[in-house]
PQR file of N, CA, C, O and H, with PARSE charges and radii, in Angstrom:
ATOM      1  N   MET A   1    -123.378 -22.677 179.178 -0.4000 1.5000
ATOM      2  CA  MET A   1    -124.330 -22.143 180.263 -0.0000 2.0000
ATOM      3  C   MET A   1    -122.771 -20.977 180.858  0.5500 1.7000
ATOM      4  O   MET A   1    -121.568 -21.108 181.085 -0.5500 1.4000
ATOM      5  N   ALA A   2    -123.680 -20.048 180.873 -0.4000 1.5000
ATOM      6  CA  ALA A   2    -122.891 -18.343 181.967 -0.0000 2.0000
ATOM      7  C   ALA A   2    -122.179 -19.429 182.984  0.5500 1.7000
ATOM      8  O   ALA A   2    -122.558 -20.468 183.523 -0.5500 1.4000
ATOM      9  H   ALA A   2    -124.657 -19.943 180.688  0.4000 1.0000
ATOM     10  N   ASP A   3    -121.190 -18.812 182.977 -0.4000 1.5000
ATOM     11  CA  ASP A   3    -120.671 -18.849 184.294 -0.0000 2.0000
ATOM     12  C   ASP A   3    -120.694 -17.339 185.362  0.5500 1.7000
ATOM     13  O   ASP A   3    -119.511 -17.005 185.428 -0.5500 1.4000
ATOM     14  H   ASP A   3    -120.882 -17.967 182.539  0.4000 1.0000
ATOM     15  N   MET A   4    -121.082 -16.882 185.739 -0.4000 1.5000
ATOM     16  CA  MET A   4    -121.391 -16.254 186.370 -0.0000 2.0000
ATOM     17  C   MET A   4    -121.725 -16.104 188.004  0.5500 1.7000
ATOM     18  O   MET A   4    -121.998 -17.200 188.493 -0.5500 1.4000
ATOM     19  H   MET A   4    -122.043 -17.154 185.685  0.4000 1.0000
ATOM     20  N   THR A   5    -121.755 -15.278 188.714 -0.4000 1.5000
ATOM     21  CA  THR A   5    -122.345 -14.883 189.851 -0.0000 2.0000
ATOM     22  C   THR A   5    -121.976 -13.505 190.552  0.5500 1.7000
ATOM     23  O   THR A   5    -121.133 -12.737 190.089 -0.5500 1.4000
ATOM     24  H   THR A   5    -121.534 -14.388 188.317  0.4000 1.0000
ATOM     25  N   ILE A   6    -122.738 -13.261 191.788 -0.4000 1.5000
ATOM     26  CA  ILE A   6    -122.864 -12.138 191.843 -0.0000 2.0000
ATOM     27  C   ILE A   6    -122.123 -11.626 193.740  0.5500 1.7000
ATOM     28  O   ILE A   6    -122.031 -12.120 194.864 -0.5500 1.4000
ATOM     29  H   ILE A   6    -123.422 -13.885 192.165  0.4000 1.0000
ATOM     30  N   LYS A   7    -121.868 -10.704 193.204 -0.4000 1.5000
ATOM     31  CA  LYS A   7    -120.925 -10.600 194.684 -0.0000 2.0000
ATOM     32  C   LYS A   7    -121.178  -9.236 195.048  0.5500 1.7000
ATOM     33  O   LYS A   7    -121.303  -8.341 194.211 -0.5500 1.4000
ATOM     34  H   LYS A   7    -121.943 -10.303 192.291  0.4000 1.0000
ATOM     35  N   ASN A   8    -121.288  -8.992 196.835 -0.4000 1.5000
ATOM     36  CA  ASN A   8    -121.763  -8.049 196.806 -0.0000 2.0000
ATOM     37  C   ASN A   8    -120.908  -7.741 198.798  0.5500 1.7000
ATOM     38  O   ASN A   8    -120.470  -8.417 199.728 -0.5500 1.4000
ATOM     39  H   ASN A   8    -121.186  -9.718 197.515  0.4000 1.0000
ATOM     40  N   ARG A   9    -121.108  -6.467 198.477 -0.4000 1.5000
ATOM     41  CA  ARG A   9    -120.693  -5.258 199.289 -0.0000 2.0000
ATOM     42  C   ARG A   9    -121.337  -4.656 200.009  0.5500 1.7000
ATOM     43  O   ARG A   9    -121.124  -3.445 200.065 -0.5500 1.4000
ATOM     44  H   ARG A   9    -121.464  -5.918 197.721  0.4000 1.0000
ATOM     45  N   ILE A  10    -122.700  -5.428 201.109 -0.4000 1.5000
ATOM     46  CA  ILE A  10    -123.742  -5.084 201.759 -0.0000 2.0000
ATOM     47  C   ILE A  10    -123.329  -5.251 203.048  0.5500 1.7000
ATOM     48  O   ILE A  10    -123.932  -4.456 203.770 -0.5500 1.4000
ATOM     49  H   ILE A  10    -122.872  -6.412 201.063  0.4000 1.0000
ATOM     50  N   ARG A  11    -122.469  -6.022 203.729 -0.4000 1.5000
ATOM     51  CA  ARG A  11    -122.368  -5.900 205.169 -0.0000 2.0000
ATOM     52  C   ARG A  11    -120.987  -4.530 205.139  0.5500 1.7000
ATOM     53  O   ARG A  11    -121.051  -3.745 206.085 -0.5500 1.4000
ATOM     54  H   ARG A  11    -121.979  -6.667 203.143  0.4000 1.0000
ATOM     55  N   VAL A  12    -120.210  -4.371 204.442 -0.4000 1.5000
ATOM     56  CA  VAL A  12    -118.944  -3.849 204.326 -0.0000 2.0000
ATOM     57  C   VAL A  12    -119.517  -2.526 204.235  0.5500 1.7000
ATOM     58  O   VAL A  12    -118.931  -1.699 204.933 -0.5500 1.4000
ATOM     59  H   VAL A  12    -120.157  -5.009 203.674  0.4000 1.0000
ATOM     60  N   LEU A  13    -120.640  -2.037 203.473 -0.4000 1.5000
ATOM     61  CA  LEU A  13    -121.376  -0.975 203.143 -0.0000 2.0000
ATOM     62  C   LEU A  13    -122.621  -0.460 204.769  0.5500 1.7000
ATOM     63  O   LEU A  13    -123.263   0.416 205.349 -0.5500 1.4000
ATOM     64  H   LEU A  13    -121.116  -2.709 202.906  0.4000 1.0000
ATOM     65  N   ARG A  14    -122.267  -1.596 204.723 -0.4000 1.5000
ATOM     66  CA  ARG A  14    -123.582  -1.358 206.327 -0.0000 2.0000
ATOM     67  C   ARG A  14    -122.846  -0.882 207.678  0.5500 1.7000
ATOM     68  O   ARG A  14    -123.106   0.069 208.415 -0.5500 1.4000
ATOM     69  H   ARG A  14    -121.746  -2.307 204.251  0.4000 1.0000
ATOM     70  N   PHE A  15    -121.468  -2.226 207.786 -0.4000 1.5000
ATOM     71  CA  PHE A  15    -120.742  -1.366 208.751 -0.0000 2.0000
ATOM     72  C   PHE A  15    -120.009  -0.121 208.992  0.5500 1.7000
ATOM     73  O   PHE A  15    -119.573   0.383 210.026 -0.5500 1.4000
ATOM     74  H   PHE A  15    -121.256  -2.999 207.187  0.4000 1.0000
ATOM     75  N   GLU A  16    -119.976   0.434 207.113 -0.4000 1.5000
ATOM     76  CA  GLU A  16    -119.072   1.893 207.459 -0.0000 2.0000
ATOM     77  C   GLU A  16    -120.185   3.324 207.418  0.5500 1.7000
ATOM     78  O   GLU A  16    -119.892   4.514 207.307 -0.5500 1.4000
ATOM     79  H   GLU A  16    -120.330   0.024 206.272  0.4000 1.0000
ATOM     80  N   ARG A  17    -122.032   2.422 207.606 -0.4000 1.5000
ATOM     81  CA  ARG A  17    -122.920   3.046 207.887 -0.0000 2.0000
ATOM     82  C   ARG A  17    -123.227   3.077 209.637  0.5500 1.7000
ATOM     83  O   ARG A  17    -123.879   4.024 210.076 -0.5500 1.4000
ATOM     84  H   ARG A  17    -122.270   1.455 207.697  0.4000 1.0000
ATOM     85  N   ARG A  18    -122.948   2.481 210.163 -0.4000 1.5000
ATOM     86  CA  ARG A  18    -123.735   1.368 211.852 -0.0000 2.0000
ATOM     87  C   ARG A  18    -124.767   1.361 211.384  0.5500 1.7000
ATOM     88  O   ARG A  18    -125.783   2.004 211.650 -0.5500 1.4000
ATOM     89  H   ARG A  18    -122.418   1.712 209.807  0.4000 1.0000
ATOM     90  N   MET A  19    -124.549   0.611 210.643 -0.4000 1.5000
ATOM     91  CA  MET A  19    -125.850   0.130 210.136 -0.0000 2.0000
ATOM     92  C   MET A  19    -126.296  -1.552 211.253  0.5500 1.7000
ATOM     93  O   MET A  19    -125.395  -2.032 211.941 -0.5500 1.4000
ATOM     94  H   MET A  19    -123.724   0.089 210.426  0.4000 1.0000
ATOM     95  N   THR A  20    -127.091  -1.923 211.248 -0.4000 1.5000
ATOM     96  CA  THR A  20    -127.684  -3.395 211.492 -0.0000 2.0000
ATOM     97  C   THR A  20    -128.447  -3.550 210.783  0.5500 1.7000
ATOM     98  O   THR A  20    -129.298  -2.763 210.369 -0.5500 1.4000
ATOM     99  H   THR A  20    -127.823  -1.533 210.689  0.4000 1.0000
ATOM    100  N   GLN A  21    -128.155  -5.158 210.398 -0.4000 1.5000
ATOM    101  CA  GLN A  21    -129.111  -6.222 209.667 -0.0000 2.0000
ATOM    102  C   GLN A  21    -130.114  -5.763 209.935  0.5500 1.7000
ATOM    103  O   GLN A  21    -130.486  -5.509 208.789 -0.5500 1.4000
ATOM    104  H   GLN A  21    -127.463  -5.798 210.734  0.4000 1.0000
ATOM    105  N   GLU A  22    -130.792  -5.476 210.469 -0.4000 1.5000
ATOM    106  CA  GLU A  22    -132.367  -5.151 211.334 -0.0000 2.0000
ATOM    107  C   GLU A  22    -132.872  -4.597 210.805  0.5500 1.7000
ATOM    108  O   GLU A  22    -133.798  -4.959 210.080 -0.5500 1.4000
ATOM    109  H   GLU A  22    -130.490  -5.683 211.400  0.4000 1.0000
ATOM    110  N   GLU A  23    -132.092  -2.459 211.094 -0.4000 1.5000
ATOM    111  CA  GLU A  23    -132.458  -1.573 210.597 -0.0000 2.0000
ATOM    112  C   GLU A  23    -132.289  -1.452 209.616  0.5500 1.7000
ATOM    113  O   GLU A  23    -133.024  -0.529 209.265 -0.5500 1.4000
ATOM    114  H   GLU A  23    -131.340  -2.165 211.684  0.4000 1.0000
ATOM    115  N   LEU A  24    -131.424  -2.005 208.335 -0.4000 1.5000
ATOM    116  CA  LEU A  24    -131.400  -2.252 206.537 -0.0000 2.0000
ATOM    117  C   LEU A  24    -132.776  -2.920 205.862  0.5500 1.7000
ATOM    118  O   LEU A  24    -133.363  -2.609 204.825 -0.5500 1.4000
ATOM    119  H   LEU A  24    -130.826  -2.754 208.620  0.4000 1.0000
ATOM    120  N   ALA A  25    -133.109  -4.116 207.001 -0.4000 1.5000
ATOM    121  CA  ALA A  25    -134.029  -5.342 206.898 -0.0000 2.0000
ATOM    122  C   ALA A  25    -136.137  -4.283 206.758  0.5500 1.7000
ATOM    123  O   ALA A  25    -137.063  -4.341 205.948 -0.5500 1.4000
ATOM    124  H   ALA A  25    -132.632  -4.368 207.844  0.4000 1.0000
ATOM    125  N   ILE A  26    -135.822  -3.334 208.364 -0.4000 1.5000
ATOM    126  CA  ILE A  26    -136.752  -2.607 207.881 -0.0000 2.0000
ATOM    127  C   ILE A  26    -136.774  -1.398 206.808  0.5500 1.7000
ATOM    128  O   ILE A  26    -137.666  -0.974 206.073 -0.5500 1.4000
ATOM    129  H   ILE A  26    -135.071  -3.287 209.022  0.4000 1.0000
ATOM    130  N   ARG A  27    -135.584  -1.060 206.991 -0.4000 1.5000
ATOM    131  CA  ARG A  27    -135.644   0.385 205.783 -0.0000 2.0000
ATOM    132  C   ARG A  27    -136.191  -0.388 203.933  0.5500 1.7000
ATOM    133  O   ARG A  27    -136.894   0.200 203.112 -0.5500 1.4000
ATOM    134  H   ARG A  27    -134.860  -1.404 207.588  0.4000 1.0000
ATOM    135  N   VAL A  28    -135.565  -1.816 203.772 -0.4000 1.5000
ATOM    136  CA  VAL A  28    -135.949  -1.921 203.019 -0.0000 2.0000
ATOM    137  C   VAL A  28    -137.398  -3.400 202.756  0.5500 1.7000
ATOM    138  O   VAL A  28    -137.528  -4.390 202.036 -0.5500 1.4000
ATOM    139  H   VAL A  28    -134.993  -2.294 204.439  0.4000 1.0000
ATOM    140  N   GLY A  29    -137.834  -3.019 203.349 -0.4000 1.5000
ATOM    141  CA  GLY A  29    -138.897  -4.107 204.386 -0.0000 2.0000
ATOM    142  C   GLY A  29    -139.299  -5.518 203.617  0.5500 1.7000
ATOM    143  O   GLY A  29    -140.305  -5.811 202.971 -0.5500 1.4000
ATOM    144  H   GLY A  29    -137.728  -2.215 203.934  0.4000 1.0000
ATOM    145  N   VAL A  30    -137.722  -6.522 204.053 -0.4000 1.5000
ATOM    146  CA  VAL A  30    -138.320  -7.375 204.511 -0.0000 2.0000
ATOM    147  C   VAL A  30    -137.085  -7.941 205.640  0.5500 1.7000
ATOM    148  O   VAL A  30    -136.151  -7.167 205.848 -0.5500 1.4000
ATOM    149  H   VAL A  30    -136.905  -6.284 204.577  0.4000 1.0000
ATOM    150  N   SER A  31    -137.091  -8.905 206.153 -0.4000 1.5000
ATOM    151  CA  SER A  31    -136.522  -9.303 207.298 -0.0000 2.0000
ATOM    152  C   SER A  31    -135.303  -9.620 207.364  0.5500 1.7000
ATOM    153  O   SER A  31    -134.722  -9.990 206.344 -0.5500 1.4000
ATOM    154  H   SER A  31    -137.850  -9.534 205.984  0.4000 1.0000
ATOM    155  N   ARG A  32    -134.594  -9.537 208.695 -0.4000 1.5000
ATOM    156  CA  ARG A  32    -133.280  -9.455 208.824 -0.0000 2.0000
ATOM    157  C   ARG A  32    -132.630 -10.782 208.454  0.5500 1.7000
ATOM    158  O   ARG A  32    -131.415 -10.961 208.534 -0.5500 1.4000
ATOM    159  H   ARG A  32    -135.066  -9.236 209.524  0.4000 1.0000
ATOM    160  N   GLN A  33    -133.671 -11.883 207.963 -0.4000 1.5000
ATOM    161  CA  GLN A  33    -132.665 -12.919 207.493 -0.0000 2.0000
ATOM    162  C   GLN A  33    -132.158 -12.911 206.357  0.5500 1.7000
ATOM    163  O   GLN A  33    -131.056 -13.246 205.922 -0.5500 1.4000
ATOM    164  H   GLN A  33    -134.658 -11.738 207.898  0.4000 1.0000
ATOM    165  N   THR A  34    -133.542 -12.277 205.681 -0.4000 1.5000
ATOM    166  CA  THR A  34    -133.367 -11.710 204.369 -0.0000 2.0000
ATOM    167  C   THR A  34    -131.783 -11.407 203.761  0.5500 1.7000
ATOM    168  O   THR A  34    -130.945 -11.987 203.071 -0.5500 1.4000
ATOM    169  H   THR A  34    -134.437 -12.005 206.034  0.4000 1.0000
ATOM    170  N   ILE A  35    -131.959 -10.018 204.538 -0.4000 1.5000
ATOM    171  CA  ILE A  35    -130.294  -9.441 204.435 -0.0000 2.0000
ATOM    172  C   ILE A  35    -129.629  -9.663 205.239  0.5500 1.7000
ATOM    173  O   ILE A  35    -128.795  -8.792 205.486 -0.5500 1.4000
ATOM    174  H   ILE A  35    -132.640  -9.547 205.099  0.4000 1.0000
ATOM    175  N   MET A  36    -129.617 -11.000 206.136 -0.4000 1.5000
ATOM    176  CA  MET A  36    -128.547 -11.710 206.207 -0.0000 2.0000
ATOM    177  C   MET A  36    -127.797 -13.105 205.185  0.5500 1.7000
ATOM    178  O   MET A  36    -126.591 -13.344 205.120 -0.5500 1.4000
ATOM    179  H   MET A  36    -130.295 -11.707 205.936  0.4000 1.0000
ATOM    180  N   SER A  37    -129.019 -13.943 204.401 -0.4000 1.5000
ATOM    181  CA  SER A  37    -128.943 -14.577 203.778 -0.0000 2.0000
ATOM    182  C   SER A  37    -128.413 -13.967 202.018  0.5500 1.7000
ATOM    183  O   SER A  37    -127.838 -14.621 201.148 -0.5500 1.4000
ATOM    184  H   SER A  37    -129.998 -13.749 204.454  0.4000 1.0000
ATOM    185  N   ILE A  38    -128.845 -12.599 201.980 -0.4000 1.5000
ATOM    186  CA  ILE A  38    -127.818 -11.671 200.760 -0.0000 2.0000
ATOM    187  C   ILE A  38    -126.522 -11.452 200.899  0.5500 1.7000
ATOM    188  O   ILE A  38    -125.888 -11.172 199.881 -0.5500 1.4000
ATOM    189  H   ILE A  38    -129.312 -12.068 202.687  0.4000 1.0000
ATOM    190  N   GLU A  39    -125.943 -11.515 201.981 -0.4000 1.5000
ATOM    191  CA  GLU A  39    -124.862 -10.805 202.684 -0.0000 2.0000
ATOM    192  C   GLU A  39    -123.614 -12.162 202.841  0.5500 1.7000
ATOM    193  O   GLU A  39    -122.392 -12.294 202.766 -0.5500 1.4000
ATOM    194  H   GLU A  39    -126.458 -11.742 202.807  0.4000 1.0000
ATOM    195  N   ASN A  40    -124.826 -12.992 203.098 -0.4000 1.5000
ATOM    196  CA  ASN A  40    -123.697 -14.300 203.071 -0.0000 2.0000
ATOM    197  C   ASN A  40    -123.282 -14.893 201.951  0.5500 1.7000
ATOM    198  O   ASN A  40    -122.278 -15.594 201.828 -0.5500 1.4000
ATOM    199  H   ASN A  40    -125.818 -12.884 203.159  0.4000 1.0000
ATOM    200  N   GLY A  41    -124.354 -14.498 200.831 -0.4000 1.5000
ATOM    201  CA  GLY A  41    -123.884 -14.685 199.612 -0.0000 2.0000
ATOM    202  C   GLY A  41    -124.905 -16.076 199.004  0.5500 1.7000
ATOM    203  O   GLY A  41    -124.683 -16.897 198.113 -0.5500 1.4000
ATOM    204  H   GLY A  41    -125.170 -13.928 200.931  0.4000 1.0000
ATOM    205  N   HIS A  42    -125.889 -15.918 199.781 -0.4000 1.5000
ATOM    206  CA  HIS A  42    -126.766 -17.414 199.772 -0.0000 2.0000
ATOM    207  C   HIS A  42    -128.082 -17.613 198.868  0.5500 1.7000
ATOM    208  O   HIS A  42    -128.617 -18.599 198.362 -0.5500 1.4000
ATOM    209  H   HIS A  42    -126.070 -15.252 200.504  0.4000 1.0000
ATOM    210  N   THR A  43    -128.402 -16.054 198.897 -0.4000 1.5000
ATOM    211  CA  THR A  43    -129.921 -15.549 197.949 -0.0000 2.0000
ATOM    212  C   THR A  43    -129.283 -13.692 197.180  0.5500 1.7000
ATOM    213  O   THR A  43    -128.855 -12.540 197.257 -0.5500 1.4000
ATOM    214  H   THR A  43    -127.968 -15.253 199.308  0.4000 1.0000
ATOM    215  N   ASN A  44    -129.832 -15.061 196.398 -0.4000 1.5000
ATOM    216  CA  ASN A  44    -129.219 -13.252 195.189 -0.0000 2.0000
ATOM    217  C   ASN A  44    -130.698 -12.814 194.788  0.5500 1.7000
ATOM    218  O   ASN A  44    -131.637 -13.396 194.246 -0.5500 1.4000
ATOM    219  H   ASN A  44    -130.179 -15.997 196.335  0.4000 1.0000
ATOM    220  N   PRO A  45    -130.402 -10.967 195.515 -0.5600 1.5000
ATOM    221  CA  PRO A  45    -132.183  -9.994 195.767  0.2800 2.0000
ATOM    222  C   PRO A  45    -132.433  -9.694 194.332  0.5500 1.7000
ATOM    223  O   PRO A  45    -131.616  -9.271 193.515 -0.5500 1.4000
ATOM    224  N   SER A  46    -133.533  -9.944 194.175 -0.4000 1.5000
ATOM    225  CA  SER A  46    -134.126  -9.530 193.326 -0.0000 2.0000
ATOM    226  C   SER A  46    -133.859  -7.947 192.808  0.5500 1.7000
ATOM    227  O   SER A  46    -133.844  -7.070 193.671 -0.5500 1.4000
ATOM    228  H   SER A  46    -134.196 -10.288 194.839  0.4000 1.0000
ATOM    229  N   VAL A  47    -133.610  -7.521 191.136 -0.4000 1.5000
ATOM    230  CA  VAL A  47    -133.218  -6.004 191.007 -0.0000 2.0000
ATOM    231  C   VAL A  47    -133.924  -5.157 192.001  0.5500 1.7000
ATOM    232  O   VAL A  47    -133.548  -4.536 192.995 -0.5500 1.4000
ATOM    233  H   VAL A  47    -133.622  -8.233 190.435  0.4000 1.0000
ATOM    234  N   LEU A  48    -134.920  -5.308 191.491 -0.4000 1.5000
ATOM    235  CA  LEU A  48    -135.681  -4.288 192.810 -0.0000 2.0000
ATOM    236  C   LEU A  48    -135.103  -4.281 193.763  0.5500 1.7000
ATOM    237  O   LEU A  48    -134.420  -3.345 194.179 -0.5500 1.4000
ATOM    238  H   LEU A  48    -135.225  -5.813 190.683  0.4000 1.0000
ATOM    239  N   LEU A  49    -135.272  -5.294 194.260 -0.4000 1.5000
ATOM    240  CA  LEU A  49    -134.902  -5.352 196.395 -0.0000 2.0000
ATOM    241  C   LEU A  49    -133.024  -4.986 196.158  0.5500 1.7000
ATOM    242  O   LEU A  49    -132.551  -4.131 196.908 -0.5500 1.4000
ATOM    243  H   LEU A  49    -135.827  -6.054 193.922  0.4000 1.0000
ATOM    244  N   ALA A  50    -132.475  -5.381 195.556 -0.4000 1.5000
ATOM    245  CA  ALA A  50    -131.295  -5.019 194.982 -0.0000 2.0000
ATOM    246  C   ALA A  50    -131.307  -3.266 194.671  0.5500 1.7000
ATOM    247  O   ALA A  50    -130.640  -2.511 195.378 -0.5500 1.4000
ATOM    248  H   ALA A  50    -132.859  -6.076 194.948  0.4000 1.0000
ATOM    249  N   PHE A  51    -131.845  -2.947 193.944 -0.4000 1.5000
ATOM    250  CA  PHE A  51    -131.954  -1.272 193.993 -0.0000 2.0000
ATOM    251  C   PHE A  51    -132.253  -0.457 195.660  0.5500 1.7000
ATOM    252  O   PHE A  51    -131.686   0.611 195.892 -0.5500 1.4000
ATOM    253  H   PHE A  51    -132.387  -3.561 193.370  0.4000 1.0000
ATOM    254  N   LYS A  52    -133.213  -1.124 196.750 -0.4000 1.5000
ATOM    255  CA  LYS A  52    -133.693  -0.649 197.623 -0.0000 2.0000
ATOM    256  C   LYS A  52    -132.578  -0.667 198.748  0.5500 1.7000
ATOM    257  O   LYS A  52    -132.248   0.236 199.517 -0.5500 1.4000
ATOM    258  H   LYS A  52    -133.674  -1.991 196.562  0.4000 1.0000
ATOM    259  N   VAL A  53    -131.985  -2.251 198.594 -0.4000 1.5000
ATOM    260  CA  VAL A  53    -130.689  -2.375 199.189 -0.0000 2.0000
ATOM    261  C   VAL A  53    -129.779  -1.049 199.294  0.5500 1.7000
ATOM    262  O   VAL A  53    -129.418  -0.623 200.390 -0.5500 1.4000
ATOM    263  H   VAL A  53    -132.253  -2.985 197.970  0.4000 1.0000
ATOM    264  N   SER A  54    -129.396  -0.363 197.953 -0.4000 1.5000
ATOM    265  CA  SER A  54    -128.175   0.179 197.967 -0.0000 2.0000
ATOM    266  C   SER A  54    -128.641   1.865 197.953  0.5500 1.7000
ATOM    267  O   SER A  54    -127.783   2.648 198.361 -0.5500 1.4000
ATOM    268  H   SER A  54    -129.690  -0.709 197.062  0.4000 1.0000
ATOM    269  N   LYS A  55    -129.905   2.410 197.519 -0.4000 1.5000
ATOM    270  CA  LYS A  55    -130.603   3.385 198.161 -0.0000 2.0000
ATOM    271  C   LYS A  55    -130.117   3.611 199.346  0.5500 1.7000
ATOM    272  O   LYS A  55    -129.409   4.501 199.818 -0.5500 1.4000
ATOM    273  H   LYS A  55    -130.602   1.774 197.187  0.4000 1.0000
ATOM    274  N   ALA A  56    -131.117   1.681 200.177 -0.4000 1.5000
ATOM    275  CA  ALA A  56    -130.866   2.402 201.780 -0.0000 2.0000
ATOM    276  C   ALA A  56    -129.792   2.598 202.844  0.5500 1.7000
ATOM    277  O   ALA A  56    -129.725   2.929 204.028 -0.5500 1.4000
ATOM    278  H   ALA A  56    -131.691   0.959 199.793  0.4000 1.0000
ATOM    279  N   LEU A  57    -128.571   2.048 201.342 -0.4000 1.5000
ATOM    280  CA  LEU A  57    -126.858   2.325 202.376 -0.0000 2.0000
ATOM    281  C   LEU A  57    -126.784   3.470 201.589  0.5500 1.7000
ATOM    282  O   LEU A  57    -125.990   4.085 202.301 -0.5500 1.4000
ATOM    283  H   LEU A  57    -128.626   1.779 200.380  0.4000 1.0000
ATOM    284  N   GLY A  58    -127.030   4.301 200.565 -0.4000 1.5000
ATOM    285  CA  GLY A  58    -126.425   5.392 200.006 -0.0000 2.0000
ATOM    286  C   GLY A  58    -125.480   5.493 198.799  0.5500 1.7000
ATOM    287  O   GLY A  58    -124.880   6.487 198.391 -0.5500 1.4000
ATOM    288  H   GLY A  58    -127.675   3.801 199.986  0.4000 1.0000
ATOM    289  N   ALA A  59    -125.484   3.809 198.158 -0.4000 1.5000
ATOM    290  CA  ALA A  59    -124.833   4.014 197.957 -0.0000 2.0000
ATOM    291  C   ALA A  59    -124.973   3.573 195.604  0.5500 1.7000
ATOM    292  O   ALA A  59    -126.060   3.147 195.213 -0.5500 1.4000
ATOM    293  H   ALA A  59    -125.971   3.001 198.490  0.4000 1.0000
ATOM    294  N   ASN A  60    -124.412   3.672 195.083 -0.4000 1.5000
ATOM    295  CA  ASN A  60    -124.725   3.204 193.819 -0.0000 2.0000
ATOM    296  C   ASN A  60    -124.739   1.353 193.284  0.5500 1.7000
ATOM    297  O   ASN A  60    -123.830   0.537 193.435 -0.5500 1.4000
ATOM    298  H   ASN A  60    -123.529   4.018 195.400  0.4000 1.0000
ATOM    299  N   ILE A  61    -125.712   1.206 192.831 -0.4000 1.5000
ATOM    300  CA  ILE A  61    -125.677  -0.841 193.526 -0.0000 2.0000
ATOM    301  C   ILE A  61    -125.009  -1.276 191.896  0.5500 1.7000
ATOM    302  O   ILE A  61    -125.533  -2.048 191.093 -0.5500 1.4000
ATOM    303  H   ILE A  61    -126.450   1.869 192.709  0.4000 1.0000
ATOM    304  N   GLU A  62    -123.676  -0.497 191.722 -0.4000 1.5000
ATOM    305  CA  GLU A  62    -122.248  -0.920 191.130 -0.0000 2.0000
ATOM    306  C   GLU A  62    -120.946  -0.897 192.130  0.5500 1.7000
ATOM    307  O   GLU A  62    -119.787  -1.276 191.963 -0.5500 1.4000
ATOM    308  H   GLU A  62    -123.250   0.131 192.374  0.4000 1.0000
ATOM    309  N   ASP A  63    -121.644  -0.278 193.269 -0.4000 1.5000
ATOM    310  CA  ASP A  63    -120.699  -0.527 194.395 -0.0000 2.0000
ATOM    311  C   ASP A  63    -121.464  -1.017 195.636  0.5500 1.7000
ATOM    312  O   ASP A  63    -120.895  -1.059 196.727 -0.5500 1.4000
ATOM    313  H   ASP A  63    -122.586   0.030 193.404  0.4000 1.0000
ATOM    314  N   ALA A  64    -122.226  -1.237 195.546 -0.4000 1.5000
ATOM    315  CA  ALA A  64    -123.188  -2.468 196.395 -0.0000 2.0000
ATOM    316  C   ALA A  64    -122.857  -3.850 195.791  0.5500 1.7000
ATOM    317  O   ALA A  64    -122.310  -4.677 196.520 -0.5500 1.4000
ATOM    318  H   ALA A  64    -122.689  -1.203 194.660  0.4000 1.0000
ATOM    319  N   PHE A  65    -123.195  -4.206 194.308 -0.4000 1.5000
ATOM    320  CA  PHE A  65    -123.425  -6.004 193.850 -0.0000 2.0000
ATOM    321  C   PHE A  65    -122.456  -5.273 192.556  0.5500 1.7000
ATOM    322  O   PHE A  65    -122.213  -4.335 191.797 -0.5500 1.4000
ATOM    323  H   PHE A  65    -123.639  -3.533 193.715  0.4000 1.0000
ATOM    324  N   GLN A  66    -122.207  -6.474 193.018 -0.4000 1.5000
ATOM    325  CA  GLN A  66    -120.436  -6.992 190.902 -0.0000 2.0000
ATOM    326  C   GLN A  66    -121.026  -8.377 190.653  0.5500 1.7000
ATOM    327  O   GLN A  66    -121.247  -9.362 191.359 -0.5500 1.4000
ATOM    328  H   GLN A  66    -122.404  -7.237 193.634  0.4000 1.0000
ATOM    329  N   VAL A  67    -121.223  -8.005 189.140 -0.4000 1.5000
ATOM    330  CA  VAL A  67    -121.311  -9.675 188.490 -0.0000 2.0000
ATOM    331  C   VAL A  67    -119.705  -9.717 188.261  0.5500 1.7000
ATOM    332  O   VAL A  67    -118.888  -8.863 187.915 -0.5500 1.4000
ATOM    333  H   VAL A  67    -121.043  -7.206 188.567  0.4000 1.0000
ATOM    334  N   GLU A  68    -119.601 -11.293 188.662 -0.4000 1.5000
ATOM    335  CA  GLU A  68    -118.231 -11.741 188.438 -0.0000 2.0000
ATOM    336  C   GLU A  68    -118.406 -12.829 187.293  0.5500 1.7000
ATOM    337  O   GLU A  68    -119.554 -13.221 187.085 -0.5500 1.4000
ATOM    338  H   GLU A  68    -120.264 -11.986 188.943  0.4000 1.0000
ATOM    339  N   GLY A  69    -117.311 -13.378 186.491 -0.4000 1.5000
ATOM    340  CA  GLY A  69    -117.406 -14.654 185.303 -0.0000 2.0000
ATOM    341  C   GLY A  69    -117.803 -13.760 184.263  0.5500 1.7000
ATOM    342  O   GLY A  69    -117.894 -12.550 184.056 -0.5500 1.4000
ATOM    343  H   GLY A  69    -116.378 -13.059 186.660  0.4000 1.0000
ATOM    344  N   LYS A  70    -117.970 -14.684 183.783 -0.4000 1.5000
ATOM    345  CA  LYS A  70    -118.106 -15.140 181.847 -0.0000 2.0000
ATOM    346  C   LYS A  70    -119.405 -15.369 180.848  0.5500 1.7000
ATOM    347  O   LYS A  70    -119.881 -16.502 180.771 -0.5500 1.4000
ATOM    348  H   LYS A  70    -117.896 -15.667 183.951  0.4000 1.0000
ATOM    349  N   LEU A  71    -119.985 -14.256 180.067 -0.4000 1.5000
ATOM    350  CA  LEU A  71    -120.962 -14.987 179.364 -0.0000 2.0000
ATOM    351  C   LEU A  71    -120.382 -16.221 178.411  0.5500 1.7000
ATOM    352  O   LEU A  71    -119.201 -16.430 178.135 -0.5500 1.4000
ATOM    353  H   LEU A  71    -119.598 -13.336 180.130  0.4000 1.0000
ATOM    354  N   MET A  72    -121.488 -16.939 178.009 -0.4000 1.5000
ATOM    355  CA  MET A  72    -121.199 -17.974 177.202 -0.0000 2.0000
ATOM    356  C   MET A  72    -120.729 -16.869 175.640  0.5500 1.7000
ATOM    357  O   MET A  72    -121.198 -15.750 175.432 -0.5500 1.4000
ATOM    358  H   MET A  72    -122.448 -16.769 178.234  0.4000 1.0000
ATOM    359  N   PRO A  73    -119.735 -17.584 174.763 -0.5600 1.5000
ATOM    360  CA  PRO A  73    -120.151 -16.787 173.431  0.2800 2.0000
ATOM    361  C   PRO A  73    -120.790 -17.250 172.368  0.5500 1.7000
ATOM    362  O   PRO A  73    -121.229 -18.400 172.367 -0.5500 1.4000
ATOM    363  N   VAL A  74    -120.898 -16.625 171.573 -0.4000 1.5000
ATOM    364  CA  VAL A  74    -122.361 -17.217 170.812 -0.0000 2.0000
ATOM    365  C   VAL A  74    -121.236 -17.647 169.556  0.5500 1.7000
ATOM    366  O   VAL A  74    -121.635 -18.201 168.532 -0.5500 1.4000
ATOM    367  H   VAL A  74    -120.541 -15.691 171.574  0.4000 1.0000
TER
END
């Protein structure tokens, strides 16, 4: 099994843009609790939601989300 995790910089990017969790949630069409859960690493967003969050923050998806770890060798 692959040992990979998704890390994010949503909170940092949001603070840089002086945006609240509520404002970001409204822009991407989810609840504030969903944004909070993603920021805290409790929930991994779908690919579509990750793109929406990145776009709402004016960032590239690679700047907002990073994958850490390794894939299993074949």
